[in-house]
Backbone bond lengths (Angstrom), bond angles and torsions (degrees), N, CA, C in turn:
res aa  C-N    CA-C-N  psi(-1)  N-CA   C-N-CA  omega(-1)  CA-C   N-CA-C  phi
1 I - - - 1.460 - - 1.521 109.07 -
2 L 1.310 116.84 135.76 1.452 121.56 172.10 1.515 107.64 -116.65
3 A 1.337 116.18 103.37 1.452 121.58 -177.62 1.521 109.66 -104.82
4 T 1.317 115.82 154.96 1.463 121.68 170.49 1.525 108.08 -130.90
5 D 1.327 115.66 144.78 1.468 122.52 177.08 1.526 105.86 -131.38
6 N 1.327 116.48 109.34 1.459 120.95 -168.99 1.523 110.16 -119.46
7 T 1.332 116.31 128.76 1.453 121.44 -173.52 1.522 110.48 -129.14
8 I 1.322 116.29 131.14 1.460 123.30 170.31 1.525 106.72 -109.19
9 G 1.338 117.51 117.32 1.453 122.35 -177.93 1.519 111.27 -103.25
10 F 1.331 116.83 131.88 1.461 122.08 -174.72 1.532 111.45 -107.80
11 N 1.336 115.13 148.28 1.472 123.61 172.40 1.527 112.20 61.77
12 S 1.313 115.23 66.71 1.457 121.56 176.32 1.524 108.56 -135.91
13 G 1.332 116.47 174.71 1.452 120.87 173.95 1.506 114.41 94.27
14 E 1.327 115.13 -167.42 1.458 122.04 -173.51 1.527 112.98 -62.69
15 D 1.333 117.14 -39.76 1.464 119.84 -177.01 1.521 112.47 -104.58
16 D 1.337 117.22 10.71 1.469 122.65 177.37 1.519 111.58 58.23
17 G 1.321 117.31 29.12 1.450 119.43 -179.90 1.517 112.70 -138.44
18 D 1.326 116.85 11.17 1.457 120.99 -176.38 1.531 111.35 -87.22
19 T 1.317 114.56 160.77 1.460 122.25 177.29 1.516 109.15 -117.04
20 N 1.321 116.36 130.66 1.460 122.41 178.49 1.518 110.56 -113.01
21 Y 1.329 115.57 157.66 1.461 121.42 -177.91 1.519 109.24 -131.77
22 N 1.327 115.21 137.54 1.462 121.74 178.68 1.524 107.95 -139.09
23 F 1.322 116.44 99.82 1.460 121.87 -179.60 1.524 108.16 -106.67
24 Q 1.342 116.76 119.84 1.457 121.29 -175.25 1.523 111.22 -115.04
25 L 1.328 115.52 129.78 1.463 121.82 167.13 1.523 107.00 -92.08
26 Q 1.343 116.75 131.52 1.459 120.86 -175.49 1.530 110.17 -133.43
27 P 1.326 118.10 74.37 1.462 119.27 175.80 1.526 111.49 -70.57
28 V 1.326 116.25 140.14 1.462 123.40 178.17 1.523 107.97 -126.07
29 Y 1.341 116.39 132.50 1.469 119.95 -176.43 1.527 109.43 -137.51
30 A 1.330 116.62 126.26 1.460 121.82 175.12 1.522 108.79 -90.43
31 L 1.333 116.40 120.67 1.453 121.02 -178.29 1.529 110.08 -71.87
32 D 1.341 115.39 143.74 1.459 120.03 178.09 1.523 110.29 -64.72
33 R 1.346 115.65 132.97 1.461 121.84 -179.37 1.523 108.55 -133.60
34 P 1.334 118.88 149.99 1.467 120.75 175.72 1.532 111.37 -58.97
35 E 1.342 116.36 152.15 1.451 119.81 -177.53 1.520 112.60 -61.77
36 D 1.326 117.60 -28.96 1.461 120.39 -178.25 1.536 112.41 -92.95
37 A 1.335 117.53 6.50 1.463 120.12 178.67 1.530 109.84 -66.46
38 K 1.322 116.33 146.23 1.464 121.36 -177.86 1.524 112.90 -90.72
39 T 1.324 116.45 -4.75 1.463 119.54 -178.68 1.525 110.81 -136.16
40 N 1.323 115.08 154.50 1.460 122.55 167.46 1.518 108.39 -102.44
41 M 1.320 116.58 151.02 1.456 121.76 177.45 1.527 108.26 -125.34
42 I 1.326 115.74 126.47 1.460 121.83 -174.59 1.520 109.38 -127.56
43 A 1.316 116.28 133.08 1.467 122.24 176.70 1.522 109.16 -111.82
44 R 1.333 115.67 139.59 1.469 121.40 -178.97 1.521 108.82 -139.79
45 A 1.317 116.27 139.73 1.461 121.22 176.58 1.529 109.27 -121.55
46 V 1.322 115.55 146.74 1.465 121.95 172.93 1.525 106.83 -122.12
47 I 1.331 116.37 111.20 1.467 122.55 -175.03 1.523 107.76 -115.56
48 P 1.358 118.57 102.77 1.463 120.88 -173.82 1.533 113.44 -93.56
49 I 1.318 115.09 132.53 1.465 122.96 171.84 1.530 106.32 -109.04
50 I 1.346 116.54 119.67 1.455 122.02 -166.63 1.533 110.91 -114.53
51 G 1.332 115.73 141.37 1.458 122.79 165.47 1.517 107.64 -124.57
52 I 1.332 118.52 116.92 1.465 120.84 -170.82 1.527 110.46 -136.87
53 E 1.325 114.99 147.40 1.456 121.93 -179.30 1.533 110.23 -99.70
54 P 1.347 118.49 161.00 1.460 120.53 -179.14 1.529 111.73 -61.54
55 G 1.327 115.76 136.48 1.450 121.25 178.28 1.510 114.66 79.56
56 A 1.345 117.83 -0.27 1.457 121.45 -177.06 1.523 111.09 -91.18
57 E 1.336 115.39 157.92 1.451 122.65 173.18 1.522 109.18 -117.26
58 Q 1.323 115.56 149.19 1.458 121.36 178.75 1.527 108.22 -132.11
59 P 1.354 116.92 67.57 1.462 119.01 -177.35 1.526 110.66 -68.43
60 P 1.365 117.25 149.71 1.468 125.61 1.29 1.523 113.82 -91.60
61 I 1.341 117.84 1.97 1.464 119.84 -173.78 1.525 111.35 -73.65
62 I 1.341 116.92 -47.80 1.462 121.70 177.28 1.533 106.58 -119.26
63 P 1.331 118.51 91.81 1.464 120.76 -171.14 1.519 114.57 -84.10
64 D 1.330 118.95 -4.26 1.457 121.81 179.40 1.526 109.70 -114.69
65 P 1.331 118.90 150.78 1.462 120.76 179.74 1.521 112.42 -56.91
66 A 1.322 116.35 134.86 1.458 120.88 178.55 1.523 110.14 -69.19
67 P 1.325 118.67 131.06 1.470 120.88 -178.85 1.521 111.98 -82.41
68 D 1.330 114.73 -176.41 1.461 123.22 173.33 1.523 111.67 68.76
69 S 1.311 115.90 -170.96 1.457 121.41 -178.03 1.517 109.73 -121.39
70 G 1.322 114.54 157.74 1.456 119.29 179.10 1.518 112.11 86.48
71 S 1.332 115.57 150.96 1.461 120.85 178.45 1.527 109.97 -75.30
72 Q 1.321 115.46 158.14 1.458 120.70 -177.42 1.520 110.20 -141.24
73 W 1.340 116.05 132.62 1.460 122.56 175.37 1.521 109.49 -117.74
74 G 1.330 116.02 145.10 1.453 118.98 174.75 1.516 112.03 165.44
75 L 1.316 114.34 -169.79 1.460 122.78 -178.80 1.516 109.78 -92.01
76 S 1.339 116.87 134.03 1.461 120.86 173.17 1.524 108.81 -95.21
77 D 1.328 117.55 -163.33 1.465 121.12 -176.13 1.520 111.23 -81.07
78 T 1.329 116.21 142.40 1.459 123.69 -177.06 1.524 110.77 -91.20
79 N 1.317 115.52 137.67 1.462 122.11 -179.93 1.523 109.05 -113.17
80 L 1.336 116.73 124.93 1.464 122.50 177.94 1.522 108.97 -110.05
81 Q 1.337 116.28 128.58 1.460 121.73 -179.09 1.525 110.22 -121.53
82 F 1.340 115.87 143.56 1.460 121.86 -179.83 1.526 108.30 -130.84
83 F 1.342 116.18 122.73 1.464 121.74 -177.95 1.531 109.85 -114.29
84 I 1.312 116.32 134.54 1.461 122.67 170.02 1.522 106.64 -109.54
85 S 1.331 116.52 121.86 1.458 121.50 -173.89 1.525 110.26 -123.80
86 P 1.333 118.85 125.82 1.474 120.28 176.53 1.525 110.97 -64.12
87 R 1.317 116.86 138.03 1.458 120.45 175.37 1.529 109.47 -74.81
88 S 1.324 115.12 133.35 1.457 119.63 -174.25 1.514 109.48 -156.56
89 D 1.357 116.23 153.05 1.455 121.94 175.45 1.526 111.38 -90.70
90 S 1.310 116.89 1.94 1.463 121.62 -179.00 1.532 110.81 -66.96
91 A 1.333 115.51 151.88 1.468 120.45 175.90 1.521 111.78 -70.21
92 W 1.337 117.03 -17.34 1.455 121.79 178.35 1.517 109.31 -111.01
93 K 1.319 116.00 133.14 1.458 121.30 -179.49 1.525 109.19 -131.33
94 W 1.327 115.41 150.50 1.453 120.32 -178.50 1.529 109.70 -140.10
95 G 1.316 114.51 162.47 1.464 120.69 176.61 1.524 109.30 -155.13
96 A 1.302 116.62 159.05 1.462 121.64 179.69 1.526 108.91 -153.12
97 G 1.333 114.71 158.17 1.454 118.64 178.90 1.516 111.81 172.66
98 P 1.322 116.66 -172.22 1.465 121.03 -178.14 1.525 111.91 -87.11
99 Q 1.316 114.82 162.50 1.452 120.84 169.83 1.527 108.56 -135.79
100 V 1.311 114.39 150.20 1.464 121.34 -176.15 1.520 108.63 -133.11
101 S 1.318 116.15 135.04 1.462 121.49 175.24 1.526 109.40 -101.68
102 I 1.325 115.82 136.72 1.459 122.70 -179.89 1.529 108.45 -118.45
103 P 1.334 119.06 129.28 1.475 121.26 -176.42 1.527 112.38 -74.97
104 T 1.322 116.11 83.47 1.466 121.34 179.71 1.526 112.20 -98.85
105 H 1.364 118.25 7.26 1.468 120.18 -176.11 1.529 110.63 -61.76
106 T 1.328 114.42 141.55 1.459 119.99 -175.89 1.524 112.78 -83.41
107 N 1.356 117.76 -16.37 1.463 120.43 169.12 1.529 108.09 -156.55
108 D 1.329 116.27 167.26 1.467 121.01 -172.60 1.525 112.67 -64.19
109 R 1.324 118.98 -27.15 1.460 121.25 -179.25 1.525 111.93 -68.45
110 L 1.319 117.09 -19.43 1.459 121.38 -178.41 1.523 112.11 -104.86
111 Q 1.334 116.83 11.68 1.460 119.82 -177.89 1.522 111.09 -68.71
112 G 1.333 115.33 136.47 1.453 122.74 172.54 1.515 109.99 -106.03
113 P 1.333 118.53 -120.60 1.468 120.53 -178.84 1.525 113.91 -68.80
114 G 1.358 117.97 -20.36 1.461 119.16 -169.74 1.523 109.28 68.19
115 W 1.339 117.24 -144.37 1.456 119.61 170.57 1.526 108.38 -69.72
116 G 1.315 117.40 129.88 1.459 119.03 -178.38 1.519 111.79 -161.52
117 I 1.332 114.67 166.55 1.453 121.59 177.91 1.529 108.08 -135.88
118 G 1.309 116.23 169.76 1.450 119.64 177.58 1.516 110.86 176.83
119 L 1.325 115.26 -171.31 1.451 123.23 179.61 1.521 109.22 -119.73
120 A 1.328 115.97 150.39 1.455 121.76 178.59 1.522 109.39 -139.74
121 G 1.326 116.42 142.98 1.458 121.95 176.77 1.511 110.66 -139.65
122 I 1.332 116.33 152.61 1.462 121.48 -178.86 1.517 109.64 -137.87
123 L 1.349 115.99 143.33 1.460 122.78 176.89 1.522 107.99 -138.28
124 V 1.338 117.44 129.09 1.461 121.77 178.84 1.527 109.30 -136.00
125 G 1.327 116.42 149.26 1.454 119.98 178.36 1.511 111.43 174.15
126 N 1.343 115.51 -177.31 1.461 122.74 -178.05 1.526 109.66 -121.44
127 F 1.349 116.05 127.46 1.459 120.05 171.40 1.525 110.14 -76.15
128 T 1.333 115.55 -45.58 1.461 122.37 176.87 1.520 107.59 -141.17
129 E 1.338 116.44 -176.01 1.456 120.76 178.28 1.519 111.50 -62.31
130 Q 1.354 116.58 -28.55 1.456 120.33 -175.49 1.528 114.03 -104.99
131 I 1.312 118.54 -14.72 1.462 121.52 -175.37 1.523 109.78 -118.57
132 S 1.331 116.17 120.79 1.459 121.82 -179.03 1.524 109.97 -126.45
133 F 1.324 114.86 162.44 1.465 121.14 -173.63 1.524 109.81 -139.30
134 A 1.327 114.81 144.37 1.458 121.35 169.04 1.521 108.02 -147.29
135 G 1.293 116.89 139.55 1.457 120.57 179.73 1.514 110.93 -144.93
136 I 1.328 115.85 137.49 1.463 122.04 175.95 1.521 107.58 -122.34
137 A 1.329 116.68 117.73 1.461 121.86 179.94 1.527 108.89 -109.49
138 V 1.338 116.55 135.47 1.468 121.08 -177.92 1.527 109.55 -136.48
139 H 1.319 114.91 147.46 1.470 121.17 170.04 1.516 106.36 -130.88
140 H 1.338 115.64 122.72 1.455 120.22 -169.38 1.519 110.49 -127.61
141 I 1.327 115.84 130.49 1.462 122.85 175.50 1.522 107.68 -117.42
142 G 1.339 116.21 128.41 1.457 120.38 -178.90 1.511 111.81 -135.54
143 E 1.321 116.18 -159.58 1.457 122.32 -178.28 1.525 111.20 -75.77
144 D 1.342 115.25 163.76 1.479 122.52 172.26 1.531 111.66 54.38
145 D 1.337 116.58 47.22 1.471 122.28 176.26 1.522 112.88 60.99
146 F 1.320 117.19 33.20 1.464 121.35 176.61 1.527 108.55 -84.34
147 E 1.327 117.42 115.04 1.462 122.41 174.52 1.524 108.00 -146.91
148 V 1.337 115.18 109.14 1.457 121.44 -174.58 1.524 109.38 -132.74
149 T 1.321 115.64 136.24 1.457 122.47 171.59 1.522 108.13 -109.69
150 G 1.327 116.51 130.86 1.451 120.34 -178.67 1.518 111.88 -136.48
151 T 1.319 116.21 148.58 1.463 121.96 175.26 1.523 108.60 -133.21
152 H 1.330 115.19 117.25 1.464 120.71 176.13 1.522 107.40 -91.76
153 L 1.340 116.22 106.57 1.453 121.98 -178.10 1.525 110.55 -96.74
154 M 1.341 115.84 135.24 1.460 122.00 178.54 1.529 108.20 -134.52
155 L 1.325 116.25 104.55 1.459 122.50 179.24 1.530 107.86 -116.66
156 F 1.338 116.65 117.15 1.459 121.79 -170.20 1.527 111.35 -113.56
157 Y 1.336 115.48 137.12 1.461 122.47 166.55 1.527 107.60 -109.48
158 N 1.333 117.00 122.59 1.454 122.78 -176.62 1.526 110.08 -98.78
159 F 1.344 116.71 124.47 1.459 121.56 -179.26 1.536 110.08 -80.50
160 K 1.330 117.00 120.10 1.467 120.47 177.62 1.522 111.33 -67.62
161 S 1.340 116.48 -33.68 1.460 120.26 -175.55 1.525 113.17 -72.55
162 V 1.349 116.56 -22.21 1.470 121.13 179.19 1.525 107.24 -129.62
163 P 1.318 118.60 93.64 1.465 121.01 -177.04 1.529 111.91 -55.97
164 G 1.320 115.12 132.70 1.459 120.33 178.47 1.510 114.73 90.13
165 M 1.339 118.79 -8.61 1.465 121.00 -178.92 1.516 110.24 -93.85
166 T 1.341 116.17 137.83 1.461 121.64 -178.90 1.525 110.63 -135.83
167 L 1.325 115.06 152.57 1.453 123.37 167.00 1.517 105.92 -117.38
168 S 1.337 117.84 128.58 1.454 119.17 -169.47 1.521 112.34 -144.86
169 Y 1.319 113.92 158.01 1.466 121.03 158.89 1.522 104.98 -96.94
170 N 1.332 117.02 122.26 1.461 120.98 -174.79 1.526 108.28 -144.75
171 N 1.356 115.99 88.43 1.453 119.17 -175.71 1.529 110.20 -162.46
172 M 1.326 115.36 172.68 1.460 122.97 -176.13 1.527 110.94 -106.40
173 I 1.330 116.35 127.03 1.459 123.41 169.54 1.522 107.13 -102.76
174 S 1.340 117.29 129.71 1.463 119.29 -175.09 1.524 111.59 -135.55
175 Y 1.336 114.38 158.04 1.465 121.89 178.53 1.522 108.04 -135.35
176 N 1.335 116.76 123.12 1.461 123.34 -179.97 1.528 108.73 -97.73
177 W 1.333 116.36 109.96 1.462 121.89 -174.55 1.525 113.09 -68.50
178 D 1.324 117.98 -18.95 1.462 121.37 -175.66 1.522 112.86 -107.92
179 A 1.330 117.39 7.88 1.462 120.35 -178.03 1.530 110.86 -78.17
180 D 1.334 115.32 160.94 1.457 120.96 173.16 1.522 110.02 -64.63
181 S 1.331 115.89 157.37 1.459 120.96 179.78 1.533 110.56 -57.53
182 G 1.325 115.98 130.37 1.454 121.77 -178.11 1.508 114.19 93.34
183 D 1.342 117.02 -12.82 1.463 121.07 -179.23 1.527 112.52 -109.09
184 E 1.325 118.12 9.51 1.469 120.01 -172.26 1.531 113.25 -74.12
185 W 1.350 116.14 -40.56 1.461 119.63 -170.27 1.525 112.32 -92.82
186 N 1.333 114.14 147.74 1.464 122.53 169.83 1.526 106.07 -132.70
187 V 1.360 116.53 104.78 1.467 120.89 -171.14 1.531 109.33 -127.57
188 P 1.328 118.43 107.06 1.471 121.10 176.73 1.532 111.47 -89.59
189 L 1.339 115.66 147.58 1.457 121.77 176.67 1.523 108.10 -134.31
190 G 1.314 116.00 120.04 1.461 120.30 -178.26 1.513 110.50 175.19
191 A 1.332 117.47 -153.85 1.465 121.07 -176.74 1.523 110.05 -155.08
192 T 1.334 114.49 158.60 1.462 122.89 178.31 1.528 109.30 -126.45
193 L 1.314 116.42 133.86 1.459 122.19 174.18 1.519 108.23 -103.94
194 G 1.335 116.87 126.97 1.457 119.48 -176.04 1.514 112.34 -140.14
195 R 1.333 114.47 165.76 1.464 119.84 175.65 1.520 109.51 -151.69
196 T 1.332 114.76 141.11 1.457 121.98 176.93 1.525 109.03 -103.87
197 F 1.337 115.75 129.83 1.460 121.86 179.83 1.527 109.04 -112.43
198 V 1.316 116.33 134.79 1.463 121.22 175.99 1.523 108.12 -90.39
199 L 1.340 115.85 123.06 1.455 121.04 -177.88 1.525 110.20 -86.14
200 G 1.313 115.10 168.26 1.453 119.95 -174.92 1.510 114.70 -61.82
201 N 1.329 117.42 -28.58 1.464 120.55 -179.11 1.522 112.89 -90.14
202 G 1.341 116.91 7.50 1.459 120.30 179.63 1.514 114.22 93.27
203 D 1.329 117.57 -8.98 1.460 120.03 175.70 1.529 109.71 -74.34
204 G 1.341 114.92 165.71 1.450 120.02 177.82 1.513 111.63 -119.00
205 L 1.322 116.60 147.14 1.462 123.09 175.49 1.525 107.29 -122.82
206 D 1.328 116.38 118.65 1.454 122.23 -176.71 1.530 108.79 -108.23
207 L 1.340 117.41 121.80 1.459 122.82 -178.55 1.526 109.50 -122.25
208 G 1.322 116.55 144.62 1.458 120.09 178.30 1.516 111.88 -156.71
209 I 1.339 115.86 153.65 1.453 121.40 175.42 1.532 107.98 -143.94
210 G 1.343 116.06 140.21 1.456 119.64 -176.77 1.512 112.14 -151.10
211 Y 1.334 114.41 163.29 1.464 121.40 177.85 1.517 108.11 -131.91
212 Y 1.362 115.75 137.09 1.460 121.71 -176.75 1.524 110.02 -137.54
213 R 1.344 115.61 135.97 1.460 121.96 168.54 1.518 108.13 -93.56
214 M 1.338 115.79 141.18 1.454 120.39 179.03 1.526 108.22 -90.97
215 V 1.331 116.15 99.00 1.465 119.75 -178.30 1.531 111.34 -72.40
216 E 1.328 116.98 -22.89 1.462 123.17 169.43 1.522 107.46 -137.04
217 H 1.344 116.74 133.79 1.456 119.01 178.89 1.522 109.27 -161.96
218 P 1.344 118.38 155.46 1.460 120.53 174.84 1.521 111.12 -59.90
219 E 1.319 116.25 157.07 1.465 121.13 -176.66 1.520 111.92 -56.27
220 A 1.346 116.80 -39.01 1.461 120.21 -177.99 1.529 112.69 -96.62
221 G 1.344 116.94 7.85 1.452 120.14 178.23 1.518 112.25 -89.34
222 P 1.329 119.09 166.27 1.459 122.14 -178.57 1.523 111.50 -67.90
223 D 1.343 116.18 150.98 1.458 119.73 178.00 1.515 112.73 -99.21
224 S 1.335 117.76 -4.89 1.461 121.39 174.59 1.530 108.95 -156.65
225 Q 1.342 114.90 161.57 1.462 120.68 -176.47 1.529 109.91 -138.43
226 L 1.322 114.78 142.44 1.452 122.46 164.44 1.518 106.91 -110.47
227 K 1.336 116.71 124.89 1.458 120.27 -177.81 1.521 109.94 -117.42
228 F 1.334 116.08 142.02 1.463 119.55 168.99 1.529 108.66 -136.25
229 L 1.325 114.27 139.20 1.459 122.70 -172.36 1.521 109.68 -121.22
230 I 1.319 115.71 133.76 1.461 121.90 175.57 1.523 107.32 -135.68
231 S 1.334 116.93 123.12 1.462 120.59 -179.65 1.519 109.57 -135.35
232 W 1.320 115.68 141.98 1.472 122.34 174.38 1.526 108.09 -110.18
233 I 1.326 115.72 126.70 1.465 121.65 -176.92 1.518 108.27 -117.41
234 P 1.327 118.68 111.40 1.469 119.92 -178.98 1.522 111.82 -65.99
235 G 1.334 116.65 144.91 1.460 121.10 -178.16 1.520 112.50 -78.74
């Protein structure tokens, strides 16, 4: 799977009127395992391309205000996650494993965790035929007092009348352990409308767009977000 999670953040930075951009490539790959293996092994990467204004924050990737003057575009630090998941016939499945941060930032203003390690866990399943859930929880420790806990929650309602169409909450809630008082939480509230299309070769194309208000956010972080999602799912 090649997923993207793209966020435009409004009203952040020194003058509370700047716009930030966070475009993430998120390839997911299931490693080949013998048929009699008791576990699945899944690798996932988060590769962020950032556009940030002076004095702005882009949590959870860049949790501190960006220094200097002028806007900056480039690559931030890459996060690699590895999940080991027991094979099961249950409707609910889970996995857990390590994650590693690699300092791929193109300049110091776009630095995230730098070199870092942490833990990651995932839970997916169906509450009903129409309501499904997926969640990825991470705790990451990196350089320069970087310690952030994040949970990417995905709660989907599937429309029976329009196959492939969903209404969902699909966003990241994060907590910065080293932030000043009042700046720790980043909590979005909103919804995403999406639809999956089956292509002629059997592959899938997943598209979505959503809007979220930040009910809790750092002082220099955005107060609202426009998100758009594009994912390619091989058949």
